[in-house]
N, CA, C and O atoms as a GROMACS GRO file, in nm:
protein
  508
    1UNK      N    1   1.631   2.221   6.583
    1UNK     CA    2   1.682   2.196   6.450
    1UNK      C    3   1.577   2.175   6.347
    1UNK      O    4   1.584   2.077   6.273
    2UNK      N    5   1.479   2.264   6.338
    2UNK     CA    6   1.374   2.249   6.246
    2UNK      C    7   1.408   2.321   6.108
    2UNK      O    8   1.335   2.314   6.009
    3UNK      N    9   1.516   2.384   6.114
    3UNK     CA   10   1.562   2.459   5.991
    3UNK      C   11   1.612   2.358   5.882
    3UNK      O   12   1.644   2.242   5.909
    4UNK      N   13   1.615   2.410   5.758
    4UNK     CA   14   1.663   2.327   5.648
    4UNK      C   15   1.812   2.336   5.631
    4UNK      O   16   1.874   2.426   5.688
    5UNK      N   17   1.870   2.249   5.557
    5UNK     CA   18   2.011   2.248   5.531
    5UNK      C   19   2.058   2.375   5.462
    5UNK      O   20   2.173   2.415   5.475
    6UNK      N   21   1.963   2.440   5.386
    6UNK     CA   22   2.001   2.562   5.320
    6UNK      C   23   2.043   2.675   5.417
    6UNK      O   24   2.113   2.767   5.375
    7UNK      N   25   2.001   2.671   5.541
    7UNK     CA   26   2.037   2.768   5.642
    7UNK      C   27   2.177   2.756   5.689
    7UNK      O   28   2.234   2.850   5.744
    8UNK      N   29   2.234   2.640   5.669
    8UNK     CA   30   2.370   2.605   5.711
    8UNK      C   31   2.472   2.600   5.604
    8UNK      O   32   2.591   2.611   5.631
    9UNK      N   33   2.430   2.583   5.484
    9UNK     CA   34   2.526   2.561   5.375
    9UNK      C   35   2.609   2.680   5.333
    9UNK      O   36   2.570   2.796   5.343
   10UNK      N   37   2.728   2.644   5.285
   10UNK     CA   38   2.818   2.748   5.219
   10UNK      C   39   2.776   2.749   5.077
   10UNK      O   40   2.779   2.647   5.009
   11UNK      N   41   2.736   2.868   5.030
   11UNK     CA   42   2.676   2.883   4.890
   11UNK      C   43   2.783   2.896   4.786
   11UNK      O   44   2.756   2.864   4.671
   12UNK      N   45   2.899   2.940   4.817
   12UNK     CA   46   3.009   2.944   4.720
   12UNK      C   47   3.074   2.809   4.712
   12UNK      O   48   3.151   2.772   4.801
   13UNK      N   49   3.047   2.733   4.606
   13UNK     CA   50   3.094   2.598   4.597
   13UNK      C   51   3.212   2.593   4.499
   13UNK      O   52   3.201   2.634   4.383
   14UNK      N   53   3.327   2.541   4.548
   14UNK     CA   54   3.441   2.514   4.463
   14UNK      C   55   3.445   2.368   4.440
   14UNK      O   56   3.424   2.291   4.535
   15UNK      N   57   3.470   2.323   4.318
   15UNK     CA   58   3.474   2.187   4.290
   15UNK      C   59   3.585   2.154   4.196
   15UNK      O   60   3.643   2.246   4.137
   16UNK      N   61   3.621   2.024   4.177
   16UNK     CA   62   3.722   1.988   4.083
   16UNK      C   63   3.656   1.884   3.991
   16UNK      O   64   3.554   1.822   4.021
   17UNK      N   65   3.726   1.871   3.872
   17UNK     CA   66   3.681   1.777   3.772
   17UNK      C   67   3.742   1.639   3.803
   17UNK      O   68   3.853   1.630   3.857
   18UNK      N   69   3.674   1.536   3.769
   18UNK     CA   70   3.718   1.398   3.790
   18UNK      C   71   3.854   1.373   3.730
   18UNK      O   72   3.930   1.295   3.788
   19UNK      N   73   3.891   1.434   3.618
   19UNK     CA   74   4.015   1.418   3.544
   19UNK      C   75   4.123   1.510   3.596
   19UNK      O   76   4.238   1.499   3.551
   20UNK      N   77   4.094   1.598   3.688
   20UNK     CA   78   4.207   1.677   3.745
   20UNK      C   79   4.302   1.588   3.824
   20UNK      O   80   4.260   1.487   3.881
   21UNK      N   81   4.430   1.624   3.826
   21UNK     CA   82   4.527   1.543   3.900
   21UNK      C   83   4.516   1.573   4.045
   21UNK      O   84   4.464   1.679   4.081
   22UNK      N   85   4.562   1.486   4.132
   22UNK     CA   86   4.561   1.510   4.272
   22UNK      C   87   4.642   1.635   4.303
   22UNK      O   88   4.602   1.709   4.392
   23UNK      N   89   4.754   1.663   4.235
   23UNK     CA   90   4.827   1.784   4.252
   23UNK      C   91   4.739   1.905   4.227
   23UNK      O   92   4.745   2.002   4.303
   24UNK      N   93   4.653   1.904   4.119
   24UNK     CA   94   4.559   2.017   4.097
   24UNK      C   95   4.458   2.032   4.211
   24UNK      O   96   4.422   2.143   4.250
   25UNK      N   97   4.412   1.918   4.264
   25UNK     CA   98   4.317   1.923   4.372
   25UNK      C   99   4.380   1.986   4.495
   25UNK      O  100   4.316   2.065   4.565
   26UNK      N  101   4.504   1.951   4.523
   26UNK     CA  102   4.577   2.004   4.635
   26UNK      C  103   4.589   2.161   4.617
   26UNK      O  104   4.570   2.236   4.713
   27UNK      N  105   4.619   2.204   4.499
   27UNK     CA  106   4.630   2.348   4.472
   27UNK      C  107   4.502   2.415   4.506
   27UNK      O  108   4.506   2.520   4.571
   28UNK      N  109   4.390   2.365   4.467
   28UNK     CA  110   4.255   2.425   4.486
   28UNK      C  111   4.232   2.428   4.637
   28UNK      O  112   4.197   2.534   4.690
   29UNK      N  113   4.252   2.317   4.706
   29UNK     CA  114   4.232   2.314   4.852
   29UNK      C  115   4.314   2.424   4.923
   29UNK      O  116   4.262   2.503   5.001
   30UNK      N  117   4.438   2.423   4.892
   30UNK     CA  118   4.536   2.515   4.957
   30UNK      C  119   4.505   2.656   4.923
   30UNK      O  120   4.499   2.739   5.013
   31UNK      N  121   4.484   2.688   4.795
   31UNK     CA  122   4.457   2.825   4.754
   31UNK      C  123   4.330   2.877   4.816
   31UNK      O  124   4.329   2.991   4.862
   32UNK      N  125   4.228   2.804   4.818
   32UNK     CA  126   4.091   2.842   4.862
   32UNK      C  127   4.070   2.812   5.011
   32UNK      O  128   3.963   2.841   5.063
   33UNK      N  129   4.168   2.754   5.082
   33UNK     CA  130   4.165   2.726   5.213
   33UNK      C  131   4.040   2.632   5.254
   33UNK      O  132   3.959   2.664   5.341
   34UNK      N  133   4.034   2.527   5.187
   34UNK     CA  134   3.927   2.427   5.196
   34UNK      C  135   3.978   2.301   5.262
   34UNK      O  136   4.095   2.267   5.252
   35UNK      N  137   3.888   2.232   5.329
   35UNK     CA  138   3.923   2.102   5.384
   35UNK      C  139   3.870   1.990   5.301
   35UNK      O  140   3.909   1.875   5.324
   36UNK      N  141   3.782   2.016   5.203
   36UNK     CA  142   3.731   1.910   5.110
   36UNK      C  143   3.673   1.977   4.994
   36UNK      O  144   3.644   2.097   4.996
   37UNK      N  145   3.656   1.900   4.890
   37UNK     CA  146   3.589   1.951   4.764
   37UNK      C  147   3.520   1.844   4.690
   37UNK      O  148   3.571   1.733   4.680
   38UNK      N  149   3.400   1.877   4.635
   38UNK     CA  150   3.322   1.780   4.557
   38UNK      C  151   3.398   1.753   4.420
   38UNK      O  152   3.453   1.844   4.358
   39UNK      N  153   3.397   1.633   4.379
   39UNK     CA  154   3.454   1.589   4.251
   39UNK      C  155   3.341   1.559   4.148
   39UNK      O  156   3.261   1.467   4.163
   40UNK      N  157   3.340   1.644   4.042
   40UNK     CA  158   3.230   1.634   3.941
   40UNK      C  159   3.274   1.567   3.817
   40UNK      O  160   3.393   1.564   3.784
   41UNK      N  161   3.175   1.509   3.744
   41UNK     CA  162   3.199   1.452   3.616
   41UNK      C  163   3.133   1.545   3.517
   41UNK      O  164   3.013   1.570   3.524
   42UNK      N  165   3.215   1.595   3.423
   42UNK     CA  166   3.165   1.686   3.324
   42UNK      C  167   3.107   1.814   3.386
   42UNK      O  168   3.022   1.878   3.324
   43UNK      N  169   3.152   1.852   3.506
   43UNK     CA  170   3.104   1.982   3.559
   43UNK      C  171   2.964   1.975   3.615
   43UNK      O  172   2.915   2.077   3.664
   44UNK      N  173   2.897   1.864   3.610
   44UNK     CA  174   2.759   1.855   3.653
   44UNK      C  175   2.732   1.744   3.758
   44UNK      O  176   2.683   1.769   3.868
   45UNK      N  177   2.765   1.622   3.718
   45UNK     CA  178   2.724   1.506   3.800
   45UNK      C  179   2.822   1.490   3.920
   45UNK      O  180   2.943   1.489   3.900
   46UNK      N  181   2.772   1.478   4.040
   46UNK     CA  182   2.857   1.456   4.153
   46UNK      C  183   2.909   1.312   4.162
   46UNK      O  184   2.831   1.219   4.181
   47UNK      N  185   3.038   1.297   4.149
   47UNK     CA  186   3.102   1.166   4.150
   47UNK      C  187   3.141   1.126   4.290
   47UNK      O  188   3.119   1.012   4.331
   48UNK      N  189   3.200   1.220   4.366
   48UNK     CA  190   3.246   1.195   4.498
   48UNK      C  191   3.305   1.318   4.563
   48UNK      O  192   3.279   1.431   4.521
   49UNK      N  193   3.382   1.295   4.664
   49UNK     CA  194   3.449   1.411   4.731
   49UNK      C  195   3.589   1.371   4.767
   49UNK      O  196   3.620   1.252   4.779
   50UNK      N  197   3.677   1.474   4.784
   50UNK     CA  198   3.813   1.448   4.831
   50UNK      C  199   3.839   1.535   4.948
   50UNK      O  200   3.810   1.654   4.942
   51UNK      N  201   3.888   1.486   5.047
   51UNK     CA  202   3.916   1.561   5.173
   51UNK      C  203   4.063   1.566   5.200
   51UNK      O  204   4.143   1.493   5.141
   52UNK      N  205   4.097   1.657   5.292
   52UNK     CA  206   4.240   1.667   5.337
   52UNK      C  207   4.282   1.530   5.394
   52UNK      O  208   4.396   1.488   5.376
   53UNK      N  209   4.191   1.462   5.463
   53UNK     CA  210   4.223   1.329   5.521
   53UNK      C  211   4.256   1.226   5.409
   53UNK      O  212   4.346   1.143   5.428
   54UNK      N  213   4.186   1.231   5.296
   54UNK     CA  214   4.211   1.152   5.183
   54UNK      C  215   4.350   1.176   5.130
   54UNK      O  216   4.419   1.083   5.088
   55UNK      N  217   4.394   1.309   5.132
   55UNK     CA  218   4.525   1.341   5.078
   55UNK      C  219   4.629   1.295   5.171
   55UNK      O  220   4.734   1.247   5.127
   56UNK      N  221   4.606   1.307   5.303
   56UNK     CA  222   4.710   1.251   5.395
   56UNK      C  223   4.732   1.107   5.376
   56UNK      O  224   4.847   1.063   5.373
   57UNK      N  225   4.622   1.027   5.363
   57UNK     CA  226   4.644   0.884   5.336
   57UNK      C  227   4.707   0.860   5.199
   57UNK      O  228   4.785   0.766   5.184
   58UNK      N  229   4.678   0.935   5.107
   58UNK     CA  230   4.737   0.922   4.964
   58UNK      C  231   4.892   0.944   4.977
   58UNK      O  232   4.970   0.866   4.922
   59UNK      N  233   4.935   1.048   5.051
   59UNK     CA  234   5.079   1.082   5.058
   59UNK      C  235   5.147   0.979   5.143
   59UNK      O  236   5.262   0.945   5.116
   60UNK      N  237   5.080   0.927   5.249
   60UNK     CA  238   5.141   0.829   5.334
   60UNK      C  239   5.172   0.694   5.262
   60UNK      O  240   5.252   0.611   5.307
   61UNK      N  241   5.103   0.679   5.147
   61UNK     CA  242   5.127   0.561   5.055
   61UNK      C  243   5.231   0.603   4.942
   61UNK      O  244   5.247   0.529   4.844
   62UNK      N  245   5.300   0.718   4.955
   62UNK     CA  246   5.392   0.763   4.861
   62UNK      C  247   5.348   0.754   4.713
   62UNK      O  248   5.424   0.715   4.624
   63UNK      N  249   5.224   0.793   4.694
   63UNK     CA  250   5.171   0.794   4.555
   63UNK      C  251   5.207   0.929   4.484
   63UNK      O  252   5.240   1.029   4.548
   64UNK      N  253   5.199   0.925   4.356
   64UNK     CA  254   5.244   1.046   4.273
   64UNK      C  255   5.123   1.134   4.238
   64UNK      O  256   5.039   1.100   4.155
   65UNK      N  257   5.119   1.251   4.307
   65UNK     CA  258   5.012   1.342   4.286
   65UNK      C  259   4.996   1.396   4.146
   65UNK      O  260   4.887   1.438   4.105
   66UNK      N  261   5.100   1.394   4.079
   66UNK     CA  262   5.091   1.446   3.941
   66UNK      C  263   5.039   1.346   3.828
   66UNK      O  264   5.014   1.383   3.714
   67UNK      N  265   5.026   1.219   3.873
   67UNK     CA  266   4.980   1.119   3.777
   67UNK      C  267   4.850   1.053   3.818
   67UNK      O  268   4.790   0.983   3.736
   68UNK      N  269   4.805   1.071   3.936
   68UNK     CA  270   4.677   1.014   3.983
   68UNK      C  271   4.567   1.116   3.963
   68UNK      O  272   4.586   1.235   3.989
   69UNK      N  273   4.452   1.069   3.915
   69UNK     CA  274   4.335   1.160   3.878
   69UNK      C  275   4.240   1.160   4.003
   69UNK      O  276   4.241   1.067   4.083
   70UNK      N  277   4.162   1.263   4.013
   70UNK     CA  278   4.064   1.287   4.121
   70UNK      C  279   3.971   1.164   4.132
   70UNK      O  280   3.939   1.119   4.242
   71UNK      N  281   3.931   1.111   4.018
   71UNK     CA  282   3.835   0.998   4.020
   71UNK      C  283   3.891   0.878   4.093
   71UNK      O  284   3.818   0.798   4.152
   72UNK      N  285   4.025   0.866   4.088
   72UNK     CA  286   4.094   0.749   4.148
   72UNK      C  287   4.110   0.761   4.290
   72UNK      O  288   4.140   0.662   4.356
   73UNK      N  289   4.093   0.883   4.349
   73UNK     CA  290   4.110   0.905   4.492
   73UNK      C  291   3.982   0.931   4.566
   73UNK      O  292   3.973   0.896   4.684
   74UNK      N  293   3.886   0.986   4.508
   74UNK     CA  294   3.764   1.040   4.572
   74UNK      C  295   3.686   0.926   4.643
   74UNK      O  296   3.692   0.809   4.606
   75UNK      N  297   3.615   0.966   4.742
   75UNK     CA  298   3.528   0.886   4.812
   75UNK      C  299   3.394   0.887   4.727
   75UNK      O  300   3.336   0.995   4.711
   76UNK      N  301   3.348   0.780   4.676
   76UNK     CA  302   3.236   0.775   4.585
   76UNK      C  303   3.102   0.790   4.654
   76UNK      O  304   3.088   0.757   4.772
   77UNK      N  305   3.005   0.839   4.582
   77UNK     CA  306   2.861   0.846   4.619
   77UNK      C  307   2.856   0.924   4.758
   77UNK      O  308   2.822   0.864   4.860
   78UNK      N  309   2.886   1.048   4.761
   78UNK     CA  310   2.870   1.126   4.880
   78UNK      C  311   2.731   1.149   4.907
   78UNK      O  312   2.648   1.134   4.817
   79UNK      N  313   2.698   1.186   5.027
   79UNK     CA  314   2.561   1.236   5.066
   79UNK      C  315   2.529   1.352   4.987
   79UNK      O  316   2.601   1.452   4.992
   80UNK      N  317   2.417   1.347   4.910
   80UNK     CA  318   2.367   1.468   4.840
   80UNK      C  319   2.226   1.486   4.878
   80UNK      O  320   2.146   1.393   4.868
   81UNK      N  321   2.188   1.612   4.925
   81UNK     CA  322   2.050   1.632   4.971
   81UNK      C  323   1.997   1.764   4.900
   81UNK      O  324   2.070   1.851   4.855
   82UNK      N  325   1.867   1.765   4.898
   82UNK     CA  326   1.800   1.888   4.845
   82UNK      C  327   1.812   1.996   4.953
   82UNK      O  328   1.817   1.968   5.073
   83UNK      N  329   1.816   2.115   4.907
   83UNK     CA  330   1.836   2.234   4.999
   83UNK      C  331   1.715   2.243   5.100
   83UNK      O  332   1.728   2.312   5.201
   84UNK      N  333   1.603   2.179   5.074
   84UNK     CA  334   1.488   2.186   5.167
   84UNK      C  335   1.484   2.078   5.274
   84UNK      O  336   1.393   2.071   5.357
   85UNK      N  337   1.595   1.988   5.269
   85UNK     CA  338   1.605   1.883   5.357
   85UNK      C  339   1.624   1.936   5.509
   85UNK      O  340   1.709   2.024   5.529
   86UNK      N  341   1.554   1.889   5.609
   86UNK     CA  342   1.569   1.937   5.744
   86UNK      C  343   1.711   1.903   5.792
   86UNK      O  344   1.769   1.802   5.752
   87UNK      N  345   1.767   1.988   5.879
   87UNK     CA  346   1.904   1.970   5.934
   87UNK      C  347   1.914   1.835   6.008
   87UNK      O  348   2.012   1.761   5.994
   88UNK      N  349   1.807   1.807   6.088
   88UNK     CA  350   1.810   1.688   6.166
   88UNK      C  351   1.827   1.563   6.076
   88UNK      O  352   1.901   1.472   6.113
   89UNK      N  353   1.761   1.557   5.962
   89UNK     CA  354   1.771   1.447   5.869
   89UNK      C  355   1.905   1.437   5.813
   89UNK      O  356   1.959   1.327   5.800
   90UNK      N  357   1.963   1.548   5.779
   90UNK     CA  358   2.102   1.551   5.720
   90UNK      C  359   2.202   1.502   5.834
   90UNK      O  360   2.284   1.415   5.807
   91UNK      N  361   2.195   1.554   5.954
   91UNK     CA  362   2.280   1.518   6.059
   91UNK      C  363   2.272   1.368   6.086
   91UNK      O  364   2.375   1.303   6.108
   92UNK      N  365   2.150   1.312   6.084
   92UNK     CA  366   2.130   1.163   6.105
   92UNK      C  367   2.197   1.084   5.997
   92UNK      O  368   2.261   0.984   6.028
   93UNK      N  369   2.187   1.123   5.870
   93UNK     CA  370   2.243   1.060   5.759
   93UNK      C  371   2.402   1.060   5.767
   93UNK      O  372   2.470   0.962   5.738
   94UNK      N  373   2.450   1.174   5.808
   94UNK     CA  374   2.594   1.186   5.822
   94UNK      C  375   2.649   1.090   5.929
   94UNK      O  376   2.754   1.027   5.912
   95UNK      N  377   2.574   1.080   6.040
   95UNK     CA  378   2.615   0.995   6.150
   95UNK      C  379   2.604   0.848   6.104
   95UNK      O  380   2.695   0.768   6.125
   96UNK      N  381   2.486   0.815   6.038
   96UNK     CA  382   2.467   0.668   5.993
   96UNK      C  383   2.579   0.632   5.889
   96UNK      O  384   2.628   0.519   5.893
   97UNK      N  385   2.617   0.717   5.801
   97UNK     CA  386   2.711   0.689   5.695
   97UNK      C  387   2.855   0.717   5.741
   97UNK      O  388   2.950   0.685   5.670
   98UNK      N  389   2.869   0.776   5.859
   98UNK     CA  390   3.002   0.817   5.914
   98UNK      C  391   3.082   0.899   5.817
   98UNK      O  392   3.198   0.869   5.788
   99UNK      N  393   3.015   1.010   5.764
   99UNK     CA  394   3.081   1.103   5.678
   99UNK      C  395   3.076   1.243   5.737
   99UNK      O  396   2.996   1.269   5.827
  100UNK      N  397   3.163   1.335   5.684
  100UNK     CA  398   3.178   1.466   5.737
  100UNK      C  399   3.131   1.569   5.638
  100UNK      O  400   3.127   1.687   5.672
  101UNK      N  401   3.095   1.532   5.523
  101UNK     CA  402   3.071   1.628   5.406
  101UNK      C  403   2.934   1.599   5.334
  101UNK      O  404   2.902   1.482   5.312
  102UNK      N  405   2.858   1.695   5.300
  102UNK     CA  406   2.737   1.692   5.227
  102UNK      C  407   2.735   1.784   5.114
  102UNK      O  408   2.774   1.900   5.130
  103UNK      N  409   2.691   1.743   5.001
  103UNK     CA  410   2.666   1.824   4.877
  103UNK      C  411   2.517   1.858   4.881
  103UNK      O  412   2.434   1.768   4.894
  104UNK      N  413   2.479   1.990   4.868
  104UNK     CA  414   2.342   2.038   4.870
  104UNK      C  415   2.303   2.071   4.728
  104UNK      O  416   2.379   2.137   4.655
  105UNK      N  417   2.185   2.026   4.687
  105UNK     CA  418   2.137   2.052   4.552
  105UNK      C  419   2.007   2.120   4.541
  105UNK      O  420   1.933   2.128   4.640
  106UNK      N  421   1.972   2.170   4.422
  106UNK     CA  422   1.840   2.210   4.389
  106UNK      C  423   1.818   2.160   4.251
  106UNK      O  424   1.881   2.206   4.156
  107UNK      N  425   1.728   2.067   4.239
  107UNK     CA  426   1.714   2.000   4.103
  107UNK      C  427   1.843   1.926   4.072
  107UNK      O  428   1.886   1.842   4.150
  108UNK      N  429   1.907   1.957   3.955
  108UNK     CA  430   2.034   1.899   3.919
  108UNK      C  431   2.157   1.984   3.953
  108UNK      O  432   2.271   1.942   3.934
  109UNK      N  433   2.130   2.101   4.003
  109UNK     CA  434   2.233   2.197   4.035
  109UNK      C  435   2.288   2.189   4.181
  109UNK      O  436   2.215   2.173   4.279
  110UNK      N  437   2.421   2.202   4.184
  110UNK     CA  438   2.482   2.213   4.323
  110UNK      C  439   2.468   2.351   4.370
  110UNK      O  440   2.514   2.444   4.304
  111UNK      N  441   2.404   2.372   4.485
  111UNK     CA  442   2.385   2.506   4.536
  111UNK      C  443   2.459   2.530   4.668
  111UNK      O  444   2.458   2.640   4.722
  112UNK      N  445   2.523   2.426   4.719
  112UNK     CA  446   2.592   2.449   4.847
  112UNK      C  447   2.667   2.326   4.900
  112UNK      O  448   2.650   2.216   4.845
  113UNK      N  449   2.741   2.340   4.996
  113UNK     CA  450   2.811   2.234   5.070
  113UNK      C  451   2.809   2.251   5.221
  113UNK      O  452   2.804   2.363   5.273
  114UNK      N  453   2.812   2.142   5.289
  114UNK     CA  454   2.803   2.150   5.438
  114UNK      C  455   2.904   2.038   5.489
  114UNK      O  456   2.918   1.928   5.436
  115UNK      N  457   2.969   2.082   5.594
  115UNK     CA  458   3.062   1.990   5.668
  115UNK      C  459   3.020   1.971   5.804
  115UNK      O  460   2.938   2.049   5.853
  116UNK      N  461   3.069   1.874   5.873
  116UNK     CA  462   3.038   1.855   6.013
  116UNK      C  463   3.077   1.975   6.097
  116UNK      O  464   3.010   2.005   6.196
  117UNK      N  465   3.182   2.044   6.061
  117UNK     CA  466   3.220   2.167   6.127
  117UNK      C  467   3.113   2.273   6.124
  117UNK      O  468   3.096   2.350   6.219
  118UNK      N  469   3.040   2.275   6.013
  118UNK     CA  470   2.926   2.376   6.002
  118UNK      C  471   2.822   2.343   6.108
  118UNK      O  472   2.763   2.436   6.162
  119UNK      N  473   2.794   2.220   6.142
  119UNK     CA  474   2.697   2.184   6.244
  119UNK      C  475   2.752   2.232   6.383
  119UNK      O  476   2.680   2.291   6.463
  120UNK      N  477   2.882   2.203   6.406
  120UNK     CA  478   2.942   2.250   6.531
  120UNK      C  479   2.931   2.400   6.542
  120UNK      O  480   2.892   2.451   6.647
  121UNK      N  481   2.964   2.470   6.438
  121UNK     CA  482   2.959   2.620   6.438
  121UNK      C  483   2.812   2.668   6.469
  121UNK      O  484   2.793   2.764   6.542
  122UNK      N  485   2.720   2.605   6.417
  122UNK     CA  486   2.575   2.644   6.436
  122UNK      C  487   2.541   2.613   6.578
  122UNK      O  488   2.467   2.693   6.635
  123UNK      N  489   2.585   2.509   6.644
  123UNK     CA  490   2.559   2.472   6.782
  123UNK      C  491   2.614   2.586   6.872
  123UNK      O  492   2.546   2.640   6.961
  124UNK      N  493   2.741   2.618   6.841
  124UNK     CA  494   2.805   2.717   6.921
  124UNK      C  495   2.741   2.854   6.919
  124UNK      O  496   2.732   2.924   7.020
  125UNK      N  497   2.696   2.891   6.792
  125UNK     CA  498   2.634   3.019   6.769
  125UNK      C  499   2.501   3.033   6.836
  125UNK      O  500   2.462   3.144   6.872
  126UNK      N  501   2.430   2.926   6.855
  126UNK     CA  502   2.302   2.922   6.926
  126UNK      C  503   2.310   2.927   7.071
  126UNK      O  504   2.207   2.941   7.137
  127UNK      N  505   2.426   2.916   7.126
  127UNK     CA  506   2.440   2.916   7.271
  127UNK      C  507   2.450   3.057   7.319
  127UNK      O  508   2.463   3.081   7.439
   0.00000   0.00000   0.00000
């Protein structure tokens, strides 16, 4: 695992704005067949992430998806790494923080995303 995170990341990044409703987030996830999405402030700053798991918990609490905003649901301060970060370092950070999603950056720009499933896929592909 001497490769960088850039070798594993998905380069087409779909994100939602912090002021989007949870209903709008669900539409994006469903339409684009995603299991999670970064939440941005002003289209630039990474505020957090929302996953399908977050949405399941949200609905289990019978909350209103049309009135709650993404910023009110997202997991704050996700792992964000530079695209040159070694895979092993990212994997270790994910384990330590017990998270499944990473936002990949180059300078101030988001250039990709990685999930725990991407690591599993890479492991299977190398066998």
